[in-house]
C-alpha positions in Angstrom: -14.5 -71.2 -16.4 -18.2 -71.2 -15.7 -17.5 -70.5 -12.0 -15.3 -67.5 -12.9 -17.9 -66.1 -15.2 -20.6 -66.6 -12.6 -18.4 -64.8 -10.0 -17.9 -61.8 -12.4 -21.6 -61.5 -13.1 -22.4 -61.6 -9.3 -19.9 -58.9 -8.5 -21.3 -56.7 -11.3 -24.8 -57.2 -9.9 -23.7 -56.4 -6.4 -22.0 -53.1 -7.5 -25.1 -52.0 -9.5 -27.3 -52.7 -6.4 -24.8 -50.7 -4.2 -24.7 -47.8 -6.6 -28.5 -47.7 -6.7 -28.7 -47.7 -2.9 -26.1 -44.9 -2.6 -28.0 -42.9 -5.2 -31.3 -43.2 -3.2 -29.6 -42.3 0.1 -27.9 -39.3 -1.4 -31.1 -37.5 -1.8 -31.4 -35.2 1.3 -34.8 -35.0 2.9 -36.2 -31.5 2.6 -36.7 -29.8 6.1 -40.2 -28.6 6.7 -40.7 -24.9 6.7 -41.4 -22.9 9.8 -44.9 -23.2 11.2 -47.2 -20.7 12.9 -47.7 -21.5 16.6 -50.1 -18.7 17.4 -51.2 -15.3 16.5 -52.3 -12.3 18.6 -55.1 -11.7 18.0 -56.0 -15.3 17.3 -58.2 -16.4 14.4 -61.7 -14.9 14.6 -60.4 -12.3 17.0 -60.7 -8.5 17.1 -58.1 -6.0 15.9 -58.3 -2.3 15.5 -57.6 -0.9 12.0 -54.4 0.8 13.3 -53.5 -2.1 15.7 -50.8 -4.8 15.2 -50.7 -8.5 14.6 -48.1 -10.6 16.4 -47.1 -13.9 14.8 -45.1 -16.6 16.7 -43.4 -19.3 14.7 -41.8 -22.6 15.9 -38.4 -21.6 14.4 -36.6 -18.5 13.3 -37.9 -16.6 10.2 -36.2 -14.0 8.1 -39.0 -12.5 6.2 -42.7 -12.2 6.9 -45.3 -10.3 4.9 -49.0 -9.7 5.7 -51.2 -8.7 2.7 -48.0 -8.2 0.9 -46.6 -5.6 3.3 -43.6 -6.4 5.5 -43.7 -7.2 9.2 -40.9 -6.5 11.7 -39.1 -9.8 12.4 -37.2 -10.8 15.6 -36.2 -14.5 15.7 -39.3 -16.5 16.0 -41.6 -13.5 16.2 -43.0 -11.1 13.7 -45.1 -7.9 14.4 -47.2 -6.4 11.6 -48.6 -2.9 11.9 -52.1 -2.9 10.4 -52.5 -0.8 7.2 -55.1 -0.4 4.5 -57.8 -2.3 6.5 -61.4 -1.4 6.4 -63.8 -2.4 9.3 -65.6 -5.7 9.3 -64.5 -9.2 8.5 -61.2 -9.5 6.8 -59.0 -12.4 5.7 -55.2 -11.6 6.0 -52.7 -13.4 3.8 -49.5 -14.3 5.7 -46.3 -15.4 3.8 -42.9 -16.2 5.4 -39.5 -17.4 4.7 -37.6 -19.2 7.5 -33.9 -19.3 8.2 -33.3 -22.2 5.9 -35.0 -20.5 2.9 -38.2 -22.5 3.2 -41.5 -20.7 2.6 -44.9 -21.0 4.0 -48.3 -19.3 4.0 -51.6 -19.2 5.7 -54.8 -17.2 5.9 -56.1 -15.5 9.1 -59.6 -14.2 9.5 -60.2 -11.3 11.9 -62.9 -8.7 12.6 -61.4 -5.3 12.1 -62.7 -2.5 14.4 -62.4 1.3 14.1 -59.0 2.9 14.7 -57.9 2.9 18.4 -57.2 6.5 19.4 -57.5 6.0 23.2 -54.2 6.1 25.0 -53.3 3.3 27.4 -53.6 3.9 31.1 -51.8 2.8 34.2 -54.6 1.0 36.1 -52.7 0.0 39.3 -49.3 0.0 41.0 -48.5 -2.3 43.9 -47.2 0.6 45.8 -49.3 3.5 46.9 -48.1 7.0 46.1 -46.9 8.7 49.3 -46.5 5.4 51.2 -43.9 5.8 54.0 -43.8 2.2 55.3 -43.0 0.0 52.4 -41.4 -3.2 53.6 -38.0 -3.1 51.8 -37.4 -6.9 52.2 -40.8 -7.8 50.5 -40.1 -5.1 47.9 -36.7 -6.5 47.0 -38.3 -10.0 46.9 -41.5 -9.3 45.0 -40.6 -6.1 43.0 -43.2 -3.5 41.8 -46.2 -4.6 39.8 -47.8 -2.2 37.3 -51.0 -3.1 35.4 -52.1 -1.3 32.3 -55.5 -0.9 30.7 -54.4 -2.7 27.5 -51.6 -4.5 25.8 -48.4 -2.4 25.7 -46.0 -2.3 22.7 -43.0 -3.6 24.7 -40.4 -2.8 22.0 -41.6 0.8 21.7 -41.8 1.1 25.5 -38.5 -0.2 26.6 -37.6 2.8 28.6 -41.0 3.5 30.1 -40.1 2.6 33.8 -37.5 4.6 35.7 -36.8 4.0 39.4 -34.8 6.8 41.1 -33.3 7.3 44.5 -33.6 10.5 46.5 -30.5 12.0 44.7 -32.0 11.3 41.3 -29.8 8.4 40.5 -31.4 5.7 38.4 -31.5 2.2 39.9 -31.1 -0.6 37.5 -34.2 -2.7 38.0 -35.3 -4.9 35.1 -39.0 -4.9 33.7 -40.4 -8.5 33.4 -43.5 -8.2 31.1 -46.5 -10.6 31.2 -47.1 -12.6 27.9 -50.1 -10.5 27.1 -48.3 -7.2 27.6 -50.8 -5.8 30.1 -48.6 -6.2 33.2 -45.0 -5.7 34.2 -43.0 -6.5 37.3 -40.0 -4.3 38.0 -37.4 -6.2 39.9 -33.8 -5.7 41.0 -30.9 -8.1 41.7 -28.5 -8.8 44.5 -26.5 -5.7 43.7 -29.4 -3.3 43.2 -31.4 -3.9 46.4 -33.3 -1.0 47.7 -32.4 0.2 51.2 -34.6 0.5 54.2 -35.3 4.0 55.5 -34.8 5.5 52.1 -36.9 7.6 49.6 -37.6 6.6 46.0 -39.6 7.7 43.0 -41.0 5.5 40.2 -41.7 7.4 36.9 -43.9 5.7 34.2 -43.7 7.5 30.9 -43.1 6.9 27.1 -45.3 3.8 27.0 -47.4 3.0 24.0 -50.2 0.6 22.9 -50.1 -1.3 19.7 -51.8 1.5 17.9 -48.9 3.8 18.9 -51.0 5.9 21.4 -48.9 7.2 24.1 -50.0 7.0 27.8 -50.0 9.8 30.3 -46.9 10.0 32.6 -47.5 8.7 36.1 -45.1 9.2 39.0 -45.2 7.9 42.6 -43.0 8.6 45.5 -42.5 6.2 48.5 -40.3 5.5 51.5 -39.1 2.2 52.6 -38.7 0.6 56.1 -36.4 -2.3 57.1 -37.8 -5.3 59.0 -34.4 -5.9 60.4 -31.7 -4.0 62.3 -28.3 -3.5 60.6 -25.8 -5.4 62.6 -22.5 -4.0 61.3 -20.6 -2.6 64.3 -23.7 -3.1 66.6 -22.2 -3.5 70.1 -25.3 -3.3 72.4 -28.9 -4.0 71.7 -31.3 -4.1 74.6 -35.1 -4.3 74.0 -37.6 -4.8 76.8 -39.6 -7.4 74.9 -36.7 -9.9 74.9 -34.2 -11.0 77.4 -35.6 -9.6 80.7 -35.0 -11.4 83.9 -37.8 -10.9 86.4 -40.4 -8.2 87.0 -37.9 -6.7 89.3 -35.2 -6.6 86.6 -31.9 -8.3 87.6 -30.7 -8.8 84.1 -31.2 -7.6 80.5 -29.7 -9.7 77.8 -27.8 -8.0 75.0 -29.3 -9.0 71.6 -26.2 -7.8 69.6 -24.3 -11.1 70.1 -21.6 -9.3 72.1 -22.9 -10.4 75.5 -22.8 -6.9 76.9 -25.7 -7.8 79.2 -27.0 -5.2 81.6 -27.2 -6.3 85.2 -28.2 -5.4 88.7 -27.8 -7.8 91.6 -28.8 -5.4 94.4 -32.6 -5.8 94.9 -33.4 -2.3 96.0 -31.7 -0.8 92.9 -33.5 -3.0 90.4 -35.8 -1.3 87.9 -39.2 -2.9 87.2 -40.7 -4.2 84.0 -43.8 -2.4 82.8 -45.4 -4.9 80.4 -47.8 -2.5 78.6 -45.9 0.7 78.5 -45.8 2.1 74.9 -48.0 0.7 72.0 -48.6 -2.5 73.9 -44.9 -3.0 74.2 -43.0 -3.3 77.5 -40.4 -0.9 79.0 -38.0 -0.9 81.9 -38.9 1.7 84.6 -36.2 3.5 86.6 -37.4 5.3 89.6 -34.9 8.2 89.6 -33.9 7.5 93.1 -31.5 4.6 93.1 -32.5 2.3 90.2 -29.7 1.5 87.6 -28.0 -1.3 85.7 -24.5 -1.7 84.4 -23.0 -3.3 81.3 -19.5 -3.6 80.0 -18.8 -1.9 76.6 -15.5 -0.1 76.0 -15.8 2.9 73.6 -12.4 4.6 74.0 -10.6 5.1 70.7 -13.7 5.3 68.6 -13.9 8.2 66.0 -17.5 7.3 65.1 -20.3 6.2 67.4 -24.1 6.1 67.6 -26.4 5.8 70.6 -30.2 5.3 70.0 -32.8 5.3 72.8 -36.5 4.7 72.9 -37.4 6.3 76.2 -39.7 8.6 78.2 -38.9 10.8 81.2 -41.5 10.6 84.0 -40.3 13.8 85.7 -38.7 16.9 84.2 -35.3 17.9 85.5 -33.2 21.1 84.9 -29.5 20.1 84.8 -26.6 22.2 86.2 -22.9 21.9 85.4 -21.5 19.5 84.3 -24.8 18.7 82.6 -24.4 14.9 82.5 -26.4 14.0 85.6 -29.5 11.8 85.6 -28.5 10.2 82.3 -30.5 7.5 80.7 -27.3 5.9 79.4 -23.9 7.0 80.7 -20.2 6.2 80.7 -18.3 7.9 83.6 -14.8 9.3 83.1 -11.3 7.9 84.0 -9.9 11.4 83.7 -11.1 14.9 83.3 -13.4 15.8 80.3 -14.3 12.3 79.6 -17.9 10.9 80.0 -20.3 9.9 77.3 -24.0 9.9 77.7 -27.5 10.5 76.2 -30.2 12.0 78.4 -33.7 12.7 76.8 -35.8 14.6 79.3 -39.2 16.4 79.0 -37.9 19.8 78.1 -34.4 19.1 76.8 -32.1 16.4 75.4 -28.5 16.4 76.5 -25.7 14.3 75.0 -21.9 14.1 74.9 -19.0 12.0 73.4 -16.1 13.0 75.6 -12.6 13.2 74.0 -10.6 14.5 77.0 -10.4 17.9 75.4 -11.1 20.7 78.0 -14.2 22.9 77.7 -16.1 20.5 75.5 -19.3 20.5 77.5 -22.4 18.4 76.8 -24.6 19.6 73.9 -28.2 20.6 74.7 -31.4 20.6 72.6 -34.4 22.5 73.9 -37.9 21.4 72.8 -40.1 24.3 71.8 -42.8 22.9 74.0 -42.1 20.3 76.8 -43.2 16.9 75.6 -44.2 15.6 79.1 -43.8 11.8 79.6 -44.1 10.9 75.8 -41.8 8.3 74.4 -39.2 9.6 71.9 -36.6 8.0 69.6 -33.3 9.9 70.3 -30.3 9.3 68.1 -27.0 10.8 69.0 -24.1 10.4 66.6 -20.5 11.2 66.5 -18.6 11.6 63.2 -15.1 12.7 64.0 -15.2 16.3 65.3 -18.9 16.6 64.5 -21.9 15.5 66.6 -25.6 15.1 65.4 -28.8 14.7 67.3 -32.0 13.3 65.8 -35.4 13.2 67.6 -38.1 11.0 66.1 -36.1 10.9 62.8 -35.6 14.6 62.5 -32.2 16.3 62.6 -32.5 18.9 65.4 -28.9 19.7 66.2 -25.4 19.6 64.7 -22.5 20.5 66.8 -18.8 20.7 65.9 -16.4 20.3 68.7 -14.4 23.6 69.3 -11.0 22.0 69.5 -11.5 19.6 66.6 -11.0 16.4 68.7 -12.1 13.3 66.8 -11.5 10.4 69.2 -13.5 9.2 72.2 -11.2 9.1 75.3 -11.1 9.0 79.1 -14.2 6.7 79.4 -14.7 3.8 81.8 -15.4 0.4 80.1 -18.5 0.0 82.3 -21.6 1.8 81.1 -24.7 2.6 83.1 -28.5 2.6 82.4 -30.6 4.9 84.6 -27.5 6.4 86.3 -25.5 9.6 85.5 -22.7 11.7 86.8 -21.0 11.0 89.2 -22.5 7.5 89.7 -25.0 9.1 92.2 -27.7 10.8 90.1 -30.5 8.8 88.5 -32.8 8.9 85.5 -36.5 9.1 86.2 -38.1 7.4 83.4 -38.7 4.4 81.1 -36.4 2.7 78.6 -37.9 0.5 75.9 -34.9 -0.1 73.6 -31.2 0.8 73.4 -28.8 0.4 70.5 -25.2 1.3 70.5 -23.0 1.2 67.3 -19.2 1.6 67.2 -19.6 3.7 64.0 -21.4 6.6 62.6 -24.6 5.3 60.9 -25.1 5.8 57.3 -28.2 7.8 56.4 -29.9 4.8 55.1 -29.1 2.7 58.2 -30.2 5.4 60.5 -33.5 5.8 58.7 -34.1 2.0 58.7 -33.5 1.7 62.4 -35.6 4.8 63.3 -38.5 3.6 61.0 -38.3 0.2 62.5 -38.6 1.7 66.0 -41.2 4.2 64.9 -43.5 1.3 63.6 -42.8 -0.9 66.5 -43.7 1.7 69.2 -46.0 4.0 67.1 -43.8 7.0 67.7 -44.2 9.7 65.0 
């Protein structure tokens, strides 16, 4: 009996102890309220009487007051617009409630200065207004950096930076602000890269400091250049600084990847390499007597094509019918009214994309004043029935074929450098670079290539 009584008493004591433990454990620990990590200005700092105070907490807050007046809250940050402050030393009382309903407070001592009435200024931009040679690859990588004279109110200045293309379309680049609000980097993404050879405008307006002073609008215009050549449909790329075989040139290796190498096995017809020909760069010199090279590149069936030459004619020539003699680059015909060529001379530039249509003669551009033996960048393009000629980046001629023929036809597959019609006339001059595309270049691609060549050879 005693044992049973002792057992009952032991069970009762154990239950009482368990209840006591559960009761103690059931009291939830109260979570600490949000804490202030930093303020801008910091304690003992300076603030204008119409400035603002930014408070950063370690966790989200829902309500913040400074001297009893509300601040604007966004997550862990609160911004209070100064009001009712006189100059001199001031102690501000800050009270807050966090997302869990916990409250906190602190005092902040600042020196209050006279009202800020000076607007912010754009101190510097990483691109110069009017720049025509902005490296597009570096620009896409680094973005555009803008520095201001003081801290900018980022929330109020969200639409301050606008980047436009030549047509006025806005480009969706994103502003990345520095922590102190005095600098921003405008950058794009993979789908919003700027193009080489294009024109852009950056407008900076509607930007405010923390005293709500608005800065003066600043606008800059600039043009980009590409550091690389577009390779889409690039069928031939010869450049005299790469792939030359011998000073008496027996071979010129194609850099397009299509192995359309230019060759000349006969010693007496080999052009020579001039190592310092234009802006310190080499060129291949054709004597106009019997020098030429050949390459294999079929062009029949194309409805779009582009030929670009960096060249100089050492003698001036007046051409007679059929106006495709002495060509710098030339495809002879397999039937009447074929031939394709580009012939930049000292007084004229001739070119043609033959379609087999009768009476479609080569197109001629006359210089107002002969250019002598200067190097030029000549770009001949075919887009269906319309042909275009650019010289040093400027459109100088547009021609619409009278019969509306849109397809290149009656051309041999073997092309010539330094030799024209009928495989017995020769170009007197120098060729530094050749590019042939099996498409009509877009405006941005053409500008990128021409700017690349202009910079390389210092041709303006």
